[in-house]
N, C-alpha and C positions, 0 to 999 in steps of 0.2 A: 408622389411620394411625399409623406407627412414631413413638415419642417419642423425645426425647433421652435420657430416663432409661433406655428399653430399650437404647439404643446404649450407654450408660455400663455397664448392668449386664453386657451380653453381651461387652464389651470388659474388664471387670473394672478399670474406673477411675471416676473421680468425674465427676459432670455438669460440674463447672468444667473439667476436663481435655478433655472432649469439646468444650465450647464454645471453649477456647483452640485446639484442633486445628482446629476449623471456621472460626475467624475469624483463624487464623495469628498468634495471640498466645501471650504467655508463653514460658518456657523449657521446651519439651517435647522429650524425647529423640526422636531419628529412630525409634526401635524403637517407642516408645509411639504416635507420631504414625502409624505405618504401621498398627500393630494396630487403631487406632480407624477409620482410613480403610478398611481391610478390612472392618470391621463395617458401616460406613456402606454401602458399596457391597453388601454381601452382604444386608442388611436393606432396602436402598432407601429409606433415611431422607432425607427432604428438609427442610432448615431452613426454619423459619417465617419467612419474610423480613419479613412486616409486624411480627412481634413484636420481631425484631432491630432493626427501623427505629426503633420506638417507644423500645426500651431506649437505643440509642445515639444517638438524635437525627439520624439520616441518613436519606436517601431511599433508599439502596442502589440508585440507578440512575445510570448513565454516560450522558452526553449526546454524541450524534454529530451536530452540525449540519452540513449539507452543501448546497452550492449546486446543486440539481438543474438539469438542463438543461431547455429549453422544451418538449421532446417525448420520449418514451421511447427513441427512436433515439440520443439523446445520451448516454444513461447508459453509464458506463465499463463495459467487458466484464469487467474484473477485479474490479470493485466487489463482484459477488455472493460471490466467493471471500473477500475481505477481511472482508465483513460476516459471513459464516458463520463464520469462525474468531473473530472479535472477539466475537460473540454466545456462541460456544461457551466460550470462556475466561472472559468476563464472568460467565456463569451458574456456571461452576465455581467462582468465588470468591463465590457468593452474591449477585450483583448482576443487573441486567437492563440491556439497551441500549435507550436511547430515540433513535430516528431522526427528526430534525426538519428542516424545510426552512430553510435560511438564506440568502436572496438577498443577492448581493453589495452591493445599494444600501442595505440596512438589517440586515446580518448581526449586528452588535455588539448591536442590540436584542434579537435573539433570545437571545444569550447572557445579557444582563443579565436578562431577564424570567425564564429559567429559574433563574438564581441566586437572584433576589429572591424567588421563590415557593418556594424550597427544594425544586424537584422533582429536582435532580441533585446529585450529590456531586463531579463533575469531568467534564471534557470530553476527547473523543478529536478531534483536528484531522486533516485530510488536506488535499491540493491546496495546499500551502504556497507562498507567493511571497515575494520579496525583501522584508525588513523587514516581515513579515507584521504587520498591525494587531491581528490577533486575539491574537497571541502578547504584543505588547506591553501590549494591554489586560488580559489574564488575569494577567500579571506584576505590573501595577500595583495590581490588587485582591486580589493573592495567592491566586487560586483554582486548585485543582489541574487539571492538564491534561497531556497528552502529545500529541505531534505525529508524524504519519507524514511525515517529510520535514523538511528544514532551512529555515531562513529567511535565512540567510546574513547574520545581524545580530549585534551584540555580545551579544545576549541568547541566544544559541545555546548558550553555555557553562552557562548557568543554566536551560537548558530540558531537559526529558526528551524526546529524540526518537529515533525509530528510522527509518533510511533504507536503501534499497537503492542499492548503488553503480552508479547508471545510467551514469556517465561511463565506468566500466570495461566495462560491458554493451555499450554501442554501440561503444566501442573494439574489443572482441573481435569483434562482428559485422562491423565495417568491415574489420578485420585478416583475418578469415576470407575476405571476398570478394578482398582483395588477394592472399592465398595461393592463391586459385583463378585468378589470372592477371588479375584485372580491374584497370583503371587509370581508367576513367572511370566513377567511382562516385557516383551521386546521393544525396541525403539529403532525405527528407520529414520535416521538423522541426515541432514545435509552436511556436505564436507565442511570442515572447520574454516573459519575465516569470515564468514557472513556473520554481521552483528545479530541479525534476528535468529539465524540458525543456532548460534552459540547460545543465545538467551533461551530458546525453546529446550535445548539440551539441559540447561541448568534447571528447567521447570520439571523435567522427568526425574532428574537426580534428587531435587528436593522433595518432589512427591514421595518417592521411594523412602527417603531417609524420614520424612515425617511420619511415615506409617510403619517404620520398622522393617520394611521390605529390603533384603540384602541387594546391593547393586552386583550385577553379574555382566562383566564386559563382554562376554560372548553373545550376549543378547542385544548388543548396540551394533547395528551395521550401517554403512554409509550408502547413500544413493543420491545421484544428481537429481534435479527436478524434472524427471521424465518417467512416463509410465512404464517403460522398458526397464529403467533402472529400479523402479518399484518392484517390479516382478522378479528381477534377478536377486535383490536384496531379500525378498519373502522366500525365494528358493533357498538361499543360503541359510535362513533360519530354519526352514524345513528339514535341512539335512543334518541339523545338530541331534546329538544322541537323545537328549531330552527337549521335546518341542515346547515353545511358548503357547500359553492358552490366550494371550492377549497381545495386540501389536498397536503401538502408537506411531502413526505415520506424521511426519512433520509437514506434510501438504496432502490435499486431495488427490493431486496427480499421482504421487508416490502411492497413496492408498489404492488407486484404481489398479495399478499394476500388481500390488500386493494381494488384492482381492482376487484377481485372476489366477495367481499363482496357487492361491489357496484352494480355488474351485479345481485346478488342473491336478492337484494332489488329492483331492477328495478330503481335504482336512478342514475343520471347522475351527476357527479362532476369532475371538472378539477383535474389532478393529476400530480404530478411530482416525480421523484425518484432520486437516487444518485448512480453513479458507471458506468452507460451506459453499462450494460452487453450485449452481443450480442443478447440475446433473446428480449430484450426490444424493438428493431426495428420491431419485427415481431408479436408483441401483437396486439391485436385488443381493442381499437385503439393502435398504436404504441406510446411507453412511451417516454414523454420528461424527459430528465435526465441530471445530471450533470456528465461530463466525467472526470475522472482522468488521468494525464499522466503517467500511471503505468510504462512503458517502461523506461521513463526518470528517475523515482524513482529508479527502480532497478539499472539501470547503474550508477547512482551517488552513490548509497549505496555500491555497489561492488567495485567501484574505491576507495572510502574513506576508506573502509575496508582493502582492499590489501595495499593501502599506509601506513595505521597504522601498519600493520604486517611487511612490509618491512622496515619501517623507524620510528624508535622511536621518532624523532624529529618532526614528522608530527604535524602541528597545526590543531586541530579540526575545522570543518566547519559544517555550518548549511544552508539548503536550503529550502525555502518555495516556492513551486510551484503553479501556478494558474491553476485551472480547467476551463473547458468551458461548457457552457449550450448549450445542443442540443435539440432544440425545436421540437417536434412532435405533432400529432394530439390529444394526451391525455390532452394537456392542452389548446387546442384551440376550439373555437365554443361557443355555447350556453349551459349553464349548469344550473343544479338547478331544473331539471324536473324529 
């Protein structure tokens, strides 16, 4: 196994300099930092995480408590991509990601147990809700964390968070259907309470208002993040006396169910999703969707969390990233037949 001394000798620097570079500490020039990292990559050096943990009294583990659904079919389709990049960037910084179940009924107990047992140095949160109790709790005990999403509370300005502008994403999708000539556009939304879901709903309302299209409450139906719920929601829309010609779904998972309902009824309607999961491109027809910059989200979250852990004077940051609309055949052509 390659040692840190071999890296230092090969790079022509001290062991201390190599340690500073690997731990992102000290005042190291960019030239020296790059030289050390080139040697680390060429030699395949792997830091001894256990030794580092003993030396700095840290677990070098980041916790990701998550409220899993009751069955595998309830797993968010985009979660795999988020976890992939979060693990990648966490391990790049010499840490590991610990995924644990945190049921809604006793979620804070999971956080407290991990903190008291010193098994994690910080947390990554997702699926934020309004005035999120997890955020309030972690602020109160001053434990490092970063959130994927806002909580719309006064603490947001003191919280490190990264979010994707879902309001703008759904606004773009709705505007796209309006530009295709649709005026009777339905929305399959998530239940109220989710910060991201409520923001996406506002995007739909905003797009209609900006284009002078009347808002019709009968065209807004609710679905949980499941294919089966998307199917049932679309069936409800297809039972209306006057059918929609366009459907905006708040996720690709919901859109999958809605598309099957349309096929079963033999009805054609333009449809858009949100997340741009890999499967969407290969559906019939390929699904128009809003793509989230998930890799950028993960990279920013990990960087801010590590900075919090390593530097108590770190000033909280907030990043709102823009999504992009990927137009495919599901929203193009003649519909309403």
